[in-house]
N, C-alpha and C positions, 0 to 999 in steps of 0.2 A: 504494500500500500504506500503510494507516494503522493505527497501533497506539496504544491508549490504556493508560496505566498508572494504576491506582487504588491509592493508598497510604493506609493507615489507621494512623497513628502520632501520638501526642500530642506527639512531640518536635520536630516541625517540621523545619527544615533540619539539626538535629543528629541526626536519626534515622538509625540504622544500617540499618534496613530500607529507608529511602529510597535509601541508597547502592546497595543491590542492585537496586531498581527502576530507578534511573537507569542502572545498568550494563546491564540487559536492554534498555532503550530505546536505549542507545548501540550495542549489538549490532545492533538493528534498523536504526538509522541507517547503520551500516557497510554494510548490504546495500541501502541506497537507500530505506529506508522513512521515512515521516513519523510523528512521535510527538507525543503530548501527555500531560500528567500532571495528575491530579485528586487533590487532598488531601481525602480523605473527612472528616477532622476539621474542615475549614473549611466544610463543607456542612451545610445544614439537612435532615436526613433523619428524619422522624417514624417512630414505631413503627407497624408494621402492626397494625390493629385486628381483622383477621379478618372484615371485613364482607362480603367476597366480591363487592363491587360490580364489581371489575375483571373477574370471570368473566362477568358479565352484559353489561357495557357496554364494557369495555376501558379505562375511566377510573377513576382513584383519587380519592376525595373529599378526601384530604389535600392541603393546599396547602404545598408545600415544594420542595426542589431535586431530588427524585428524578426527575421526568420528564426534566429536562435531562440528568442523569447517564445515564439509560438511553438517551436518544436518542444520546448520544455513543458509548455502548457498541454500539448497534445500527448506527451509521454506520461503526464501525471494522472492520477486517479481523482484528485481533488484540487480545487483552485480557490485560493483566498485572496480577495481584493481588499486593499486598504488605502484610504485616501482621506485627507482632511476636507472639510466643507469649504469650497471656493465658490461663493455666491450660489449656493444650492446646487453645486455641481462638483466636478473633480478637477484637480490641477491639470494644466495643459499637457504634460507628458503622458498622463493616463488617458486623456481624451485622444491624443495622437495615436496611442496604442489601439484604443477602441475603433477608431476610424479606419485602421488598417485591417480590420477583421471582417470586412464585408464578404469576401470570398468564403471565409469560414462559416459565416452566418448562412449564406445561401446553401452551402453544402452541409450545414449542421455537423461540422467536423468534430465538435466536442460532445456529441451524443454519448450518453452512458457515464459521463463524469458528474461529480457532485461539487457544489461550491457554496460560498457564503461571502459576506462583505462586512467590513467594520469601518467606522467613521468617527472622527472627533470633530467637534465644532466649538467655537467660542461661546456663543449664546444660544444658537438654535440651528435648525436645518439639517441635523444629522440624519433624521428619518428619511428626508427627501433624497439625500445622497445615497443612503443604503438602498432605497428603493430603485434608484437609477442604476446603480452598479449590479444589483441582483437581476434587474431586467435585462441588462446586457448579457449576463451569464445565461439566463433562460433563453434569450434569443439565439445564443450559440448552441443550444441543445443541452445545457447543463441543468441538472436538477438542483434547485436551491434549497438549502436546509435551514436558512435563517440569517440573521444579522445582528450586530451589536453596535450601538452608537451612543455617544454621550456628549453633552455640552459641558466642557470642563470648568466653566466659570460659575456654574449653578451652585455647586457646593464642593467643599474641599475633598470629600471622599468619592466624588463622581468617577474620577479616572480609575481609582482602585477598584471600585465596584465593577466598572466596565471590564477591567482586566479579568476579574473572576468570572463574569458572564462570558467573556471571550474564550476562556479556557473550557468552559462547559460547552460552548459552541463548537470548539475543536473536537471534543469528545463525540458530540452528535454527528459532526461531519465524518469522523472515522467510522462510527457505527453505521452510518448511512452507506458509506462505501462498502462496508462488509456485508451489507444486505440485511442488517438487523432492524432498520427503519425503512419503510417503503412510502412512496408518494404516488399513488395511483392517479390522482387528478393531474399531477404534472406529467406523468407518463402519457396520458391521453392528450394533453396540450402539446407535448413534443411530437406525438404522432400526427396531429393536425398540422403542426408547423412544417414538418417534413413533407406532408402531402401538398401543402400550399406552395412551398418553395420548389418542390419537384415539378409541379405543373408549370410554374413560371419558367424554370430551366428548360423544360421540354418545349415550351412555346418558342423559346429563343435559343434552341440548341445549336444553331449554326454559329451565332456570335458568342454563346456561352459554352463552347465546346468542352472545355475542361470540366465544367460543372455538370454537364450532361453525362460525360464519361464517368464522373464520380458517382452519380446517382445510379447508373447502370451497374457499376462495379460493386456498389454497396447492396445491390438487389432491391433498391427502392423504386427503380423504374425498369421497365422491360425495353430493351433496345429494339426500336421499330425496324431496324434493318435486318434483324435476325429472321 
């Protein structure tokens, strides 16, 4: 069982959000899982240009760290997203990563994985950011097991409590990966999403050649040429 944590904070080791991501990963470790952490701010992730090359070929013409990051995500069984609240959204490096995932979304490449999100805020907005990040995970085909957020200025003990909740979330993530907790409603939502994107890819199979081939290879579409 392998879980990757992606942290997007400019504060480095002083980051309060990092403390929550670390707590989630500690919970995974408690259940016997292997973990790794990627600092998005230390990575070179260029902005998506909307060229759609990935739809046709599966490759991105931009040369940066994105392919390596995505390979790590694809290899993992679980994904943890962590970001502070930046005006009810995520910091730019995390958004740049999300914007590069369009091909993965169309192809539902992270189907079968489990994930969660954590967020810290100054005064408010943490719930909105958690909802946003978890929606990104779900759109990729990931089953979402929950989220933890806190506004650190509300009370002195807020961050400490959130760390405890995050560790519990990590344990839940691990148990979900092991099949001890199931999510039938999300399973059905994933099925419907695959069907939706599959029909879209089929309609545009000449220009979305790579994505069409992916769906056929996964057994989600029947090759019309057979």
